[in-house]
Biopython code that builds the backbone (N, CA, C, O; Angstrom):
import numpy as np
from Bio.PDB.StructureBuilder import StructureBuilder

atoms = [
    (1, "MET", "N", (-14.740, 33.885, 1.760)),
    (1, "MET", "CA", (-13.494, 33.360, 1.106)),
    (1, "MET", "C", (-13.248, 31.949, 1.620)),
    (1, "MET", "O", (-13.302, 31.743, 2.833)),
    (2, "ALA", "N", (-12.982, 30.969, 0.767)),
    (2, "ALA", "CA", (-12.636, 29.674, 1.144)),
    (2, "ALA", "C", (-11.301, 29.605, 1.728)),
    (2, "ALA", "O", (-10.435, 30.425, 1.421)),
    (3, "ASP", "N", (-11.088, 28.594, 2.616)),
    (3, "ASP", "CA", (-9.793, 28.406, 3.229)),
    (3, "ASP", "C", (-8.816, 27.914, 2.165)),
    (3, "ASP", "O", (-9.024, 26.865, 1.556)),
    (4, "PRO", "N", (-7.736, 28.692, 1.947)),
    (4, "PRO", "CA", (-6.780, 28.301, 0.868)),
    (4, "PRO", "C", (-5.836, 27.085, 1.266)),
    (4, "PRO", "O", (-5.168, 26.499, 0.414)),
    (5, "LEU", "N", (-5.822, 26.762, 2.526)),
    (5, "LEU", "CA", (-4.894, 25.689, 2.963)),
    (5, "LEU", "C", (-5.075, 24.344, 2.255)),
    (5, "LEU", "O", (-4.064, 23.786, 1.829)),
    (6, "PRO", "N", (-6.247, 23.791, 2.097)),
    (6, "PRO", "CA", (-6.387, 22.539, 1.386)),
    (6, "PRO", "C", (-5.883, 22.543, -0.027)),
    (6, "PRO", "O", (-5.306, 21.571, -0.513)),
    (7, "ARG", "N", (-6.120, 23.687, -0.692)),
    (7, "ARG", "CA", (-5.681, 23.777, -2.091)),
    (7, "ARG", "C", (-4.136, 23.915, -2.167)),
    (7, "ARG", "O", (-3.496, 23.331, -3.042)),
    (8, "LEU", "N", (-3.567, 24.686, -1.248)),
    (8, "LEU", "CA", (-2.105, 24.878, -1.211)),
    (8, "LEU", "C", (-1.476, 23.508, -0.871)),
    (8, "LEU", "O", (-0.481, 23.104, -1.473)),
    (9, "ARG", "N", (-2.072, 22.816, 0.095)),
    (9, "ARG", "CA", (-1.529, 21.498, 0.469)),
    (9, "ARG", "C", (-1.498, 20.518, -0.681)),
    (9, "ARG", "O", (-0.522, 19.795, -0.886)),
    (10, "ALA", "N", (-2.634, 20.510, -1.459)),
    (10, "ALA", "CA", (-2.662, 19.595, -2.581)),
    (10, "ALA", "C", (-1.601, 19.930, -3.648)),
    (10, "ALA", "O", (-1.016, 19.031, -4.252)),
    (11, "LEU", "N", (-1.365, 21.227, -3.870)),
    (11, "LEU", "CA", (-0.317, 21.572, -4.826)),
    (11, "LEU", "C", (1.064, 21.184, -4.332)),
    (11, "LEU", "O", (1.867, 20.651, -5.098)),
    (12, "CYS", "N", (1.347, 21.439, -3.089)),
    (12, "CYS", "CA", (2.703, 21.144, -2.520)),
    (12, "CYS", "C", (3.005, 19.641, -2.446)),
    (12, "CYS", "O", (4.123, 19.213, -2.735)),
    (13, "THR", "N", (1.993, 18.839, -2.053)),
    (13, "THR", "CA", (2.218, 17.431, -1.867)),
    (13, "THR", "C", (2.165, 16.626, -3.186)),
    (13, "THR", "O", (2.356, 15.410, -3.154)),
    (14, "ALA", "N", (1.932, 17.220, -4.254)),
    (14, "ALA", "CA", (1.893, 16.566, -5.543)),
    (14, "ALA", "C", (3.278, 16.283, -6.085)),
    (14, "ALA", "O", (3.395, 15.539, -7.059)),
    (15, "PHE", "N", (4.338, 16.837, -5.503)),
    (15, "PHE", "CA", (5.693, 16.697, -5.974)),
    (15, "PHE", "C", (6.405, 15.534, -5.310)),
    (15, "PHE", "O", (6.093, 15.168, -4.177)),
    (16, "PRO", "N", (7.375, 14.949, -6.029)),
    (16, "PRO", "CA", (8.128, 13.797, -5.442)),
    (16, "PRO", "C", (8.791, 14.075, -4.094)),
    (16, "PRO", "O", (9.461, 15.090, -3.908)),
    (17, "GLU", "N", (8.587, 13.156, -3.173)),
    (17, "GLU", "CA", (9.235, 13.107, -1.875)),
    (17, "GLU", "C", (8.997, 14.344, -0.961)),
    (17, "GLU", "O", (9.853, 14.725, -0.163)),
    (18, "VAL", "N", (7.819, 14.936, -1.113)),
    (18, "VAL", "CA", (7.504, 16.114, -0.237)),
    (18, "VAL", "C", (6.881, 15.601, 1.075)),
    (18, "VAL", "O", (6.086, 14.661, 1.097)),
    (19, "THR", "N", (7.279, 16.257, 2.138)),
    (19, "THR", "CA", (6.692, 15.938, 3.431)),
    (19, "THR", "C", (6.112, 17.238, 4.015)),
    (19, "THR", "O", (6.556, 18.345, 3.710)),
    (20, "GLU", "N", (5.132, 17.049, 4.841)),
    (20, "GLU", "CA", (4.512, 18.223, 5.520)),
    (20, "GLU", "C", (4.758, 18.110, 7.037)),
    (20, "GLU", "O", (4.574, 17.039, 7.615)),
    (21, "LYS", "N", (5.158, 19.177, 7.656)),
    (21, "LYS", "CA", (5.344, 19.265, 9.082)),
    (21, "LYS", "C", (4.926, 20.673, 9.534)),
    (21, "LYS", "O", (4.933, 21.628, 8.757)),
    (22, "LEU", "N", (4.571, 20.758, 10.793)),
    (22, "LEU", "CA", (4.409, 22.123, 11.406)),
    (22, "LEU", "C", (5.768, 22.717, 11.688)),
    (22, "LEU", "O", (6.644, 22.086, 12.279)),
    (23, "SER", "N", (5.912, 23.929, 11.256)),
    (23, "SER", "CA", (7.196, 24.673, 11.543)),
    (23, "SER", "C", (6.731, 26.053, 12.018)),
    (23, "SER", "O", (5.997, 26.731, 11.300)),
    (24, "HIS", "N", (7.138, 26.471, 13.189)),
    (24, "HIS", "CA", (6.775, 27.751, 13.770)),
    (24, "HIS", "C", (5.244, 27.865, 13.813)),
    (24, "HIS", "O", (4.678, 28.944, 13.637)),
    (25, "GLY", "N", (4.602, 26.732, 14.049)),
    (25, "GLY", "CA", (3.122, 26.740, 14.192)),
    (25, "GLY", "C", (2.381, 26.751, 12.875)),
    (25, "GLY", "O", (1.158, 26.891, 12.894)),
    (26, "SER", "N", (3.042, 26.613, 11.714)),
    (26, "SER", "CA", (2.350, 26.715, 10.410)),
    (26, "SER", "C", (2.663, 25.453, 9.608)),
    (26, "SER", "O", (3.745, 24.879, 9.728)),
    (27, "PRO", "N", (1.691, 25.028, 8.782)),
    (27, "PRO", "CA", (1.915, 23.935, 7.863)),
    (27, "PRO", "C", (3.091, 24.359, 6.883)),
    (27, "PRO", "O", (3.080, 25.429, 6.276)),
    (28, "THR", "N", (4.054, 23.467, 6.793)),
    (28, "THR", "CA", (5.299, 23.765, 5.960)),
    (28, "THR", "C", (5.582, 22.510, 5.206)),
    (28, "THR", "O", (5.412, 21.390, 5.687)),
    (29, "TRP", "N", (6.046, 22.761, 3.939)),
    (29, "TRP", "CA", (6.334, 21.570, 3.059)),
    (29, "TRP", "C", (7.817, 21.552, 2.799)),
    (29, "TRP", "O", (8.455, 22.582, 2.584)),
    (30, "PHE", "N", (8.337, 20.366, 2.826)),
    (30, "PHE", "CA", (9.779, 20.120, 2.681)),
    (30, "PHE", "C", (10.070, 19.163, 1.551)),
    (30, "PHE", "O", (9.304, 18.229, 1.312)),
    (31, "VAL", "N", (11.134, 19.376, 0.873)),
    (31, "VAL", "CA", (11.749, 18.378, -0.056)),
    (31, "VAL", "C", (13.257, 18.371, 0.405)),
    (31, "VAL", "O", (14.130, 18.942, -0.249)),
    (32, "ARG", "N", (13.493, 17.716, 1.523)),
    (32, "ARG", "CA", (14.776, 17.749, 2.243)),
    (32, "ARG", "C", (14.920, 19.114, 2.949)),
    (32, "ARG", "O", (15.302, 19.127, 4.119)),
    (33, "LYS", "N", (14.643, 20.234, 2.317)),
    (33, "LYS", "CA", (14.609, 21.553, 2.919)),
    (33, "LYS", "C", (13.250, 22.199, 2.697)),
    (33, "LYS", "O", (12.477, 21.747, 1.852)),
    (34, "THR", "N", (12.969, 23.209, 3.419)),
    (34, "THR", "CA", (11.703, 23.937, 3.295)),
    (34, "THR", "C", (11.592, 24.564, 1.873)),
    (34, "THR", "O", (12.548, 25.152, 1.368)),
    (35, "PHE", "N", (10.450, 24.425, 1.275)),
    (35, "PHE", "CA", (10.177, 25.128, -0.009)),
    (35, "PHE", "C", (8.933, 26.003, 0.002)),
    (35, "PHE", "O", (8.841, 26.949, -0.779)),
    (36, "VAL", "N", (7.977, 25.705, 0.871)),
    (36, "VAL", "CA", (6.736, 26.534, 1.018)),
    (36, "VAL", "C", (6.250, 26.472, 2.491)),
    (36, "VAL", "O", (6.251, 25.429, 3.145)),
    (37, "MET", "N", (5.848, 27.634, 2.941)),
    (37, "MET", "CA", (5.295, 27.744, 4.294)),
    (37, "MET", "C", (3.939, 28.509, 4.208)),
    (37, "MET", "O", (3.863, 29.573, 3.594)),
    (38, "PHE", "N", (2.943, 27.982, 4.795)),
    (38, "PHE", "CA", (1.644, 28.693, 4.897)),
    (38, "PHE", "C", (1.691, 29.607, 6.112)),
    (38, "PHE", "O", (2.136, 29.227, 7.195)),
    (39, "VAL", "N", (1.199, 30.867, 5.881)),
    (39, "VAL", "CA", (1.270, 31.794, 6.981)),
    (39, "VAL", "C", (-0.138, 32.313, 7.212)),
    (39, "VAL", "O", (-0.785, 32.834, 6.303)),
    (40, "GLY", "N", (-0.595, 32.161, 8.435)),
    (40, "GLY", "CA", (-1.938, 32.635, 8.828)),
    (40, "GLY", "C", (-1.859, 33.793, 9.682)),
    (40, "GLY", "O", (-0.777, 34.294, 9.987)),
    (41, "GLU", "N", (-3.014, 34.251, 10.095)),
    (41, "GLU", "CA", (-3.137, 35.457, 10.936)),
    (41, "GLU", "C", (-2.445, 35.366, 12.266)),
    (41, "GLU", "O", (-2.112, 36.393, 12.859)),
    (42, "HIS", "N", (-2.204, 34.089, 12.785)),
    (42, "HIS", "CA", (-1.558, 33.943, 14.086)),
    (42, "HIS", "C", (-0.104, 34.435, 14.045)),
    (42, "HIS", "O", (0.519, 34.601, 15.093)),
    (43, "HIS", "N", (0.425, 34.662, 12.873)),
    (43, "HIS", "CA", (1.770, 35.234, 12.776)),
    (43, "HIS", "C", (1.695, 36.797, 12.761)),
    (43, "HIS", "O", (2.706, 37.488, 12.640)),
    (44, "GLY", "N", (0.479, 37.294, 12.887)),
    (44, "GLY", "CA", (0.344, 38.770, 12.878)),
    (44, "GLY", "C", (0.432, 39.310, 11.429)),
    (44, "GLY", "O", (0.629, 40.508, 11.224)),
    (45, "ALA", "N", (0.297, 38.495, 10.517)),
    (45, "ALA", "CA", (0.416, 38.865, 9.102)),
    (45, "ALA", "C", (-0.856, 38.576, 8.311)),
    (45, "ALA", "O", (-1.773, 37.929, 8.817)),
    (46, "ARG", "N", (-0.908, 39.042, 7.108)),
    (46, "ARG", "CA", (-2.005, 38.613, 6.252)),
    (46, "ARG", "C", (-1.832, 37.197, 5.831)),
    (46, "ARG", "O", (-0.717, 36.674, 5.814)),
    (47, "LEU", "N", (-2.909, 36.573, 5.494)),
    (47, "LEU", "CA", (-2.945, 35.195, 5.013)),
    (47, "LEU", "C", (-2.105, 35.088, 3.765)),
    (47, "LEU", "O", (-2.294, 35.859, 2.824)),
    (48, "GLY", "N", (-1.188, 34.155, 3.737)),
    (48, "GLY", "CA", (-0.369, 33.962, 2.523)),
    (48, "GLY", "C", (0.524, 32.815, 2.579)),
    (48, "GLY", "O", (0.359, 31.927, 3.416)),
    (49, "LEU", "N", (1.487, 32.796, 1.701)),
    (49, "LEU", "CA", (2.526, 31.763, 1.695)),
    (49, "LEU", "C", (3.851, 32.456, 1.512)),
    (49, "LEU", "O", (3.957, 33.534, 0.927)),
    (50, "TRP", "N", (4.873, 31.778, 2.045)),
    (50, "TRP", "CA", (6.265, 32.188, 1.790)),
    (50, "TRP", "C", (6.913, 31.055, 1.128)),
    (50, "TRP", "O", (6.719, 29.916, 1.553)),
    (51, "CYS", "N", (7.710, 31.294, 0.063)),
    (51, "CYS", "CA", (8.301, 30.194, -0.661)),
    (51, "CYS", "C", (9.669, 30.539, -1.234)),
    (51, "CYS", "O", (9.975, 31.711, -1.457)),
    (52, "ALA", "N", (10.481, 29.535, -1.470)),
    (52, "ALA", "CA", (11.735, 29.657, -2.118)),
    (52, "ALA", "C", (11.393, 30.197, -3.540)),
    (52, "ALA", "O", (10.334, 29.904, -4.096)),
    (53, "ALA", "N", (12.338, 30.997, -4.100)),
    (53, "ALA", "CA", (12.164, 31.551, -5.432)),
    (53, "ALA", "C", (13.462, 31.559, -6.117)),
    (53, "ALA", "O", (14.502, 31.657, -5.466)),
    (54, "PRO", "N", (13.457, 31.456, -7.474)),
    (54, "PRO", "CA", (14.664, 31.555, -8.234)),
    (54, "PRO", "C", (15.287, 32.965, -8.088)),
    (54, "PRO", "O", (14.567, 33.925, -7.813)),
    (55, "PRO", "N", (16.621, 33.097, -8.269)),
    (55, "PRO", "CA", (17.255, 34.409, -8.154)),
    (55, "PRO", "C", (16.565, 35.506, -9.001)),
    (55, "PRO", "O", (16.318, 35.333, -10.195)),
    (56, "GLY", "N", (16.279, 36.589, -8.363)),
    (56, "GLY", "CA", (15.657, 37.775, -9.016)),
    (56, "GLY", "C", (14.167, 37.786, -9.051)),
    (56, "GLY", "O", (13.553, 38.832, -9.264)),
    (57, "ALA", "N", (13.554, 36.611, -8.839)),
    (57, "ALA", "CA", (12.105, 36.571, -9.011)),
    (57, "ALA", "C", (11.384, 37.376, -7.939)),
    (57, "ALA", "O", (10.384, 38.022, -8.255)),
    (58, "GLN", "N", (11.843, 37.372, -6.679)),
    (58, "GLN", "CA", (11.210, 38.148, -5.644)),
    (58, "GLN", "C", (11.118, 39.594, -6.049)),
    (58, "GLN", "O", (10.035, 40.179, -6.072)),
    (59, "GLU", "N", (12.255, 40.166, -6.369)),
    (59, "GLU", "CA", (12.314, 41.623, -6.676)),
    (59, "GLU", "C", (11.408, 41.957, -7.840)),
    (59, "GLU", "O", (10.694, 42.959, -7.805)),
    (60, "GLU", "N", (11.430, 41.125, -8.877)),
    (60, "GLU", "CA", (10.628, 41.366, -10.044)),
    (60, "GLU", "C", (9.159, 41.316, -9.730)),
    (60, "GLU", "O", (8.420, 42.205, -10.153)),
    (61, "MET", "N", (8.701, 40.320, -9.009)),
    (61, "MET", "CA", (7.267, 40.122, -8.711)),
    (61, "MET", "C", (6.744, 41.161, -7.760)),
    (61, "MET", "O", (5.637, 41.669, -7.940)),
    (62, "VAL", "N", (7.527, 41.490, -6.742)),
    (62, "VAL", "CA", (7.103, 42.501, -5.790)),
    (62, "VAL", "C", (6.993, 43.844, -6.474)),
    (62, "VAL", "O", (6.037, 44.576, -6.219)),
    (63, "ALA", "N", (7.937, 44.197, -7.335)),
    (63, "ALA", "CA", (7.918, 45.435, -8.025)),
    (63, "ALA", "C", (6.718, 45.517, -9.002)),
    (63, "ALA", "O", (6.111, 46.573, -9.180)),
    (64, "GLU", "N", (6.414, 44.398, -9.604)),
    (64, "GLU", "CA", (5.306, 44.325, -10.629)),
    (64, "GLU", "C", (3.934, 44.415, -9.908)),
    (64, "GLU", "O", (3.032, 45.077, -10.422)),
    (65, "ASP", "N", (3.757, 43.780, -8.755)),
    (65, "ASP", "CA", (2.432, 43.786, -8.143)),
    (65, "ASP", "C", (2.542, 43.676, -6.602)),
    (65, "ASP", "O", (2.346, 42.591, -6.054)),
    (66, "PRO", "N", (2.843, 44.749, -5.925)),
    (66, "PRO", "CA", (3.034, 44.739, -4.490)),
    (66, "PRO", "C", (1.694, 44.451, -3.692)),
    (66, "PRO", "O", (1.727, 44.206, -2.486)),
    (67, "ASP", "N", (0.558, 44.489, -4.390)),
    (67, "ASP", "CA", (-0.674, 44.154, -3.718)),
    (67, "ASP", "C", (-0.828, 42.667, -3.591)),
    (67, "ASP", "O", (-1.631, 42.225, -2.769)),
    (68, "ARG", "N", (-0.105, 41.848, -4.358)),
    (68, "ARG", "CA", (-0.172, 40.400, -4.285)),
    (68, "ARG", "C", (1.054, 39.757, -3.783)),
    (68, "ARG", "O", (0.980, 38.679, -3.195)),
    (69, "PHE", "N", (2.245, 40.388, -3.991)),
    (69, "PHE", "CA", (3.522, 39.798, -3.633)),
    (69, "PHE", "C", (4.285, 40.651, -2.638)),
    (69, "PHE", "O", (4.111, 41.869, -2.627)),
    (70, "PHE", "N", (5.121, 40.057, -1.803)),
    (70, "PHE", "CA", (5.851, 40.805, -0.832)),
    (70, "PHE", "C", (7.159, 40.092, -0.427)),
    (70, "PHE", "O", (7.343, 38.901, -0.676)),
    (71, "ARG", "N", (8.024, 40.840, 0.182)),
    (71, "ARG", "CA", (9.270, 40.239, 0.687)),
    (71, "ARG", "C", (9.006, 39.829, 2.126)),
    (71, "ARG", "O", (8.823, 40.679, 2.997)),
    (72, "PRO", "N", (8.988, 38.519, 2.376)),
    (72, "PRO", "CA", (8.615, 38.038, 3.752)),
    (72, "PRO", "C", (9.707, 38.290, 4.738)),
    (72, "PRO", "O", (10.888, 38.299, 4.388)),
    (73, "PRO", "N", (9.312, 38.502, 6.004)),
    (73, "PRO", "CA", (10.324, 38.685, 7.061)),
    (73, "PRO", "C", (11.071, 37.352, 7.297)),
    (73, "PRO", "O", (10.572, 36.274, 6.973)),
    (74, "TYR", "N", (12.249, 37.464, 7.857)),
    (74, "TYR", "CA", (13.129, 36.314, 8.196)),
    (74, "TYR", "C", (13.766, 35.640, 7.006)),
    (74, "TYR", "O", (14.953, 35.322, 7.077)),
    (75, "VAL", "N", (13.061, 35.400, 5.919)),
    (75, "VAL", "CA", (13.596, 34.715, 4.739)),
    (75, "VAL", "C", (13.719, 35.551, 3.533)),
    (75, "VAL", "O", (14.369, 35.145, 2.570)),
    (76, "GLY", "N", (13.117, 36.724, 3.529)),
    (76, "GLY", "CA", (13.143, 37.649, 2.329)),
    (76, "GLY", "C", (14.511, 37.996, 1.895)),
    (76, "GLY", "O", (14.750, 38.147, 0.697)),
    (77, "HIS", "N", (15.464, 38.139, 2.841)),
    (77, "HIS", "CA", (16.811, 38.460, 2.427)),
    (77, "HIS", "C", (17.519, 37.363, 1.654)),
    (77, "HIS", "O", (18.559, 37.582, 1.033)),
    (78, "ARG", "N", (16.924, 36.171, 1.707)),
    (78, "ARG", "CA", (17.481, 35.024, 0.941)),
    (78, "ARG", "C", (16.785, 34.868, -0.407)),
    (78, "ARG", "O", (17.016, 33.894, -1.124)),
    (79, "GLY", "N", (15.928, 35.839, -0.750)),
    (79, "GLY", "CA", (15.267, 35.793, -2.059)),
    (79, "GLY", "C", (13.890, 35.153, -2.003)),
    (79, "GLY", "O", (13.254, 35.039, -3.051)),
    (80, "TRP", "N", (13.404, 34.739, -0.881)),
    (80, "TRP", "CA", (12.130, 34.094, -0.771)),
    (80, "TRP", "C", (11.031, 35.042, -1.142)),
    (80, "TRP", "O", (11.183, 36.251, -0.967)),
    (81, "LEU", "N", (9.902, 34.531, -1.661)),
    (81, "LEU", "CA", (8.809, 35.345, -2.153)),
    (81, "LEU", "C", (7.634, 35.107, -1.154)),
    (81, "LEU", "O", (7.423, 33.998, -0.664)),
    (82, "GLY", "N", (6.910, 36.170, -0.890)),
    (82, "GLY", "CA", (5.627, 36.053, -0.205)),
    (82, "GLY", "C", (4.476, 36.368, -1.113)),
    (82, "GLY", "O", (4.537, 37.290, -1.927)),
    (83, "VAL", "N", (3.402, 35.579, -0.965)),
    (83, "VAL", "CA", (2.243, 35.691, -1.842)),
    (83, "VAL", "C", (1.025, 35.784, -0.917)),
    (83, "VAL", "O", (0.800, 34.917, -0.073)),
    (84, "TYR", "N", (0.250, 36.853, -1.096)),
    (84, "TYR", "CA", (-0.962, 36.974, -0.307)),
    (84, "TYR", "C", (-2.049, 35.975, -0.853)),
    (84, "TYR", "O", (-2.174, 35.776, -2.061)),
    (85, "LEU", "N", (-2.816, 35.369, 0.083)),
    (85, "LEU", "CA", (-3.848, 34.453, -0.296)),
    (85, "LEU", "C", (-5.208, 34.868, 0.248)),
    (85, "LEU", "O", (-6.118, 34.048, 0.367)),
    (86, "ASP", "N", (-5.338, 36.164, 0.580)),
    (86, "ASP", "CA", (-6.603, 36.702, 1.208)),
    (86, "ASP", "C", (-7.454, 37.452, 0.243)),
    (86, "ASP", "O", (-8.455, 38.031, 0.665)),
    (87, "GLY", "N", (-7.137, 37.489, -1.020)),
    (87, "GLY", "CA", (-7.975, 38.219, -2.010)),
    (87, "GLY", "C", (-8.382, 37.252, -3.109)),
    (87, "GLY", "O", (-8.554, 36.054, -2.881)),
    (88, "ASP", "N", (-8.534, 37.811, -4.325)),
    (88, "ASP", "CA", (-8.803, 36.894, -5.494)),
    (88, "ASP", "C", (-7.503, 36.226, -5.802)),
    (88, "ASP", "O", (-6.509, 36.870, -6.139)),
    (89, "VAL", "N", (-7.523, 34.911, -5.681)),
    (89, "VAL", "CA", (-6.318, 34.072, -5.830)),
    (89, "VAL", "C", (-6.350, 33.437, -7.202)),
    (89, "VAL", "O", (-7.319, 32.763, -7.549)),
    (90, "ASP", "N", (-5.276, 33.648, -8.011)),
    (90, "ASP", "CA", (-5.132, 32.962, -9.306)),
    (90, "ASP", "C", (-4.369, 31.622, -8.989)),
    (90, "ASP", "O", (-3.145, 31.612, -8.860)),
    (91, "TRP", "N", (-5.114, 30.536, -8.875)),
    (91, "TRP", "CA", (-4.587, 29.245, -8.450)),
    (91, "TRP", "C", (-3.641, 28.655, -9.502)),
    (91, "TRP", "O", (-2.723, 27.903, -9.172)),
    (92, "ASP", "N", (-3.874, 29.004, -10.758)),
    (92, "ASP", "CA", (-2.928, 28.505, -11.808)),
    (92, "ASP", "C", (-1.560, 29.193, -11.581)),
    (92, "ASP", "O", (-0.516, 28.559, -11.734)),
    (93, "GLU", "N", (-1.574, 30.478, -11.219)),
    (93, "GLU", "CA", (-0.328, 31.200, -10.987)),
    (93, "GLU", "C", (0.327, 30.638, -9.677)),
    (93, "GLU", "O", (1.543, 30.456, -9.620)),
    (94, "ILE", "N", (-0.496, 30.371, -8.643)),
    (94, "ILE", "CA", (0.086, 29.784, -7.424)),
    (94, "ILE", "C", (0.713, 28.414, -7.740)),
    (94, "ILE", "O", (1.779, 28.093, -7.215)),
    (95, "ALA", "N", (0.085, 27.631, -8.563)),
    (95, "ALA", "CA", (0.671, 26.322, -8.914)),
    (95, "ALA", "C", (2.047, 26.479, -9.596)),
    (95, "ALA", "O", (2.969, 25.701, -9.349)),
    (96, "GLU", "N", (2.157, 27.503, -10.458)),
    (96, "GLU", "CA", (3.485, 27.716, -11.089)),
    (96, "GLU", "C", (4.507, 28.196, -10.067)),
    (96, "GLU", "O", (5.663, 27.774, -10.103)),
    (97, "ILE", "N", (4.094, 29.069, -9.162)),
    (97, "ILE", "CA", (5.004, 29.622, -8.072)),
    (97, "ILE", "C", (5.466, 28.463, -7.198)),
    (97, "ILE", "O", (6.639, 28.367, -6.837)),
    (98, "VAL", "N", (4.510, 27.571, -6.860)),
    (98, "VAL", "CA", (4.866, 26.468, -5.935)),
    (98, "VAL", "C", (5.859, 25.498, -6.691)),
    (98, "VAL", "O", (6.795, 24.972, -6.089)),
    (99, "GLN", "N", (5.631, 25.292, -7.962)),
    (99, "GLN", "CA", (6.488, 24.399, -8.723)),
    (99, "GLN", "C", (7.892, 25.016, -8.781)),
    (99, "GLN", "O", (8.888, 24.315, -8.602)),
    (100, "GLU", "N", (7.968, 26.343, -9.035)),
    (100, "GLU", "CA", (9.333, 26.970, -9.054)),
    (100, "GLU", "C", (9.975, 26.890, -7.742)),
    (100, "GLU", "O", (11.192, 26.721, -7.672)),
    (101, "ALA", "N", (9.213, 27.004, -6.649)),
    (101, "ALA", "CA", (9.796, 26.823, -5.306)),
    (101, "ALA", "C", (10.384, 25.460, -5.154)),
    (101, "ALA", "O", (11.520, 25.309, -4.703)),
    (102, "TYR", "N", (9.630, 24.472, -5.521)),
    (102, "TYR", "CA", (10.091, 23.067, -5.449)),
    (102, "TYR", "C", (11.366, 22.902, -6.290)),
    (102, "TYR", "O", (12.341, 22.318, -5.818)),
    (103, "ARG", "N", (11.366, 23.395, -7.492)),
    (103, "ARG", "CA", (12.542, 23.256, -8.374)),
    (103, "ARG", "C", (13.779, 23.999, -7.754)),
    (103, "ARG", "O", (14.918, 23.559, -7.916)),
    (104, "THR", "N", (13.529, 25.088, -7.071)),
    (104, "THR", "CA", (14.582, 25.846, -6.477)),
    (104, "THR", "C", (15.339, 25.076, -5.381)),
    (104, "THR", "O", (16.554, 25.197, -5.229)),
    (105, "VAL", "N", (14.583, 24.296, -4.641)),
    (105, "VAL", "CA", (15.114, 23.629, -3.457)),
    (105, "VAL", "C", (15.437, 22.143, -3.680)),
    (105, "VAL", "O", (16.384, 21.624, -3.088)),
    (106, "ALA", "N", (14.677, 21.473, -4.506)),
    (106, "ALA", "CA", (14.764, 20.017, -4.615)),
    (106, "ALA", "C", (16.162, 19.600, -5.219)),
    (106, "ALA", "O", (16.757, 20.340, -6.002)),
    (107, "PRO", "N", (16.636, 18.422, -4.829)),
    (107, "PRO", "CA", (17.813, 17.853, -5.397)),
    (107, "PRO", "C", (17.579, 17.610, -6.942)),
    (107, "PRO", "O", (16.449, 17.371, -7.367)),
    (108, "LYS", "N", (18.648, 17.677, -7.741)),
    (108, "LYS", "CA", (18.548, 17.508, -9.160)),
    (108, "LYS", "C", (17.844, 16.254, -9.571)),
    (108, "LYS", "O", (17.082, 16.276, -10.537)),
    (109, "LYS", "N", (18.065, 15.134, -8.867)),
    (109, "LYS", "CA", (17.424, 13.912, -9.281)),
    (109, "LYS", "C", (15.890, 13.974, -9.091)),
    (109, "LYS", "O", (15.165, 13.338, -9.856)),
    (110, "LEU", "N", (15.400, 14.695, -8.127)),
    (110, "LEU", "CA", (13.994, 14.884, -7.965)),
    (110, "LEU", "C", (13.436, 15.824, -9.000)),
    (110, "LEU", "O", (12.321, 15.590, -9.466)),
    (111, "VAL", "N", (14.107, 16.834, -9.379)),
    (111, "VAL", "CA", (13.702, 17.709, -10.483)),
    (111, "VAL", "C", (13.625, 16.939, -11.779)),
    (111, "VAL", "O", (12.690, 17.109, -12.561)),
    (112, "ALA", "N", (14.631, 16.077, -12.006)),
    (112, "ALA", "CA", (14.561, 15.194, -13.206)),
    (112, "ALA", "C", (13.373, 14.267, -13.166)),
    (112, "ALA", "O", (12.742, 14.036, -14.197)),
    (113, "LEU", "N", (13.051, 13.733, -12.018)),
    (113, "LEU", "CA", (11.876, 12.837, -11.864)),
    (113, "LEU", "C", (10.590, 13.654, -12.158)),
    (113, "LEU", "O", (9.682, 13.138, -12.810)),
    (114, "LEU", "N", (10.507, 14.838, -11.717)),
    (114, "LEU", "CA", (9.372, 15.734, -11.949)),
    (114, "LEU", "C", (9.257, 15.993, -13.451)),
    (114, "LEU", "O", (8.169, 15.944, -14.025)),
    (115, "ASP", "N", (10.387, 16.267, -14.064)),
    (115, "ASP", "CA", (10.397, 16.509, -15.517)),
    (115, "ASP", "C", (9.917, 15.276, -16.318)),
    (115, "ASP", "O", (9.216, 15.413, -17.320)),
    (116, "GLU", "N", (10.289, 14.131, -15.879)),
    (116, "GLU", "CA", (9.820, 12.865, -16.537)),
    (116, "GLU", "C", (8.351, 12.722, -16.345)),
    (116, "GLU", "O", (7.665, 12.335, -17.291)),
    (117, "ARG", "N", (7.825, 12.999, -15.214)),
    (117, "ARG", "CA", (6.376, 12.906, -14.990)),
    (117, "ARG", "C", (5.563, 13.890, -15.846)),
    (117, "ARG", "O", (4.446, 13.585, -16.264)),
    (118, "GLN", "N", (6.119, 15.030, -16.090)),
    (118, "GLN", "CA", (5.424, 16.098, -16.827)),
    (118, "GLN", "C", (5.616, 15.972, -18.365)),
    (118, "GLN", "O", (4.982, 16.683, -19.145)),
    (119, "ALA", "N", (6.523, 15.032, -18.772)),
    (119, "ALA", "CA", (6.786, 14.917, -20.230)),
    (119, "ALA", "C", (5.696, 14.169, -20.946)),
    (119, "ALA", "O", (5.767, 13.989, -22.162)),
]
sb = StructureBuilder()
sb.init_structure("model")
sb.init_model(0)
sb.init_chain("A")
sb.init_seg("    ")
for serial, (resi, resn, name, xyz) in enumerate(atoms, 1):
    if name == "N":
        sb.init_residue(resn, " ", resi, " ")
    sb.init_atom(name, np.array(xyz, "f"), 0.0, 1.0, " ", f" {name:<3s}", serial, name[0])
structure = sb.get_structure()
């Protein structure tokens, strides 16, 4: 299995005003606030990502496919979504999830800028 970090990094840094920093020992992407965190085995968990999610998305996705999605510790109570990256990864789906995470956290002016870029 190829290392998913370079692909995840490319997805996250494609959005306006995103920065990457280490947070709790993991690569984490910010747009003023955290929107995606890469989680490796050093956290004692399966390889994956934790991300902001629109209201209701976490419950729906975890119920639909608990083999791919989970409620992450520490941030799950705030509606964040966990996505496993240690199996067959649908990168088109991951791109959509990361974009929704960005839209959930980013200021409205940056979401508008993103919409202009995608028009």
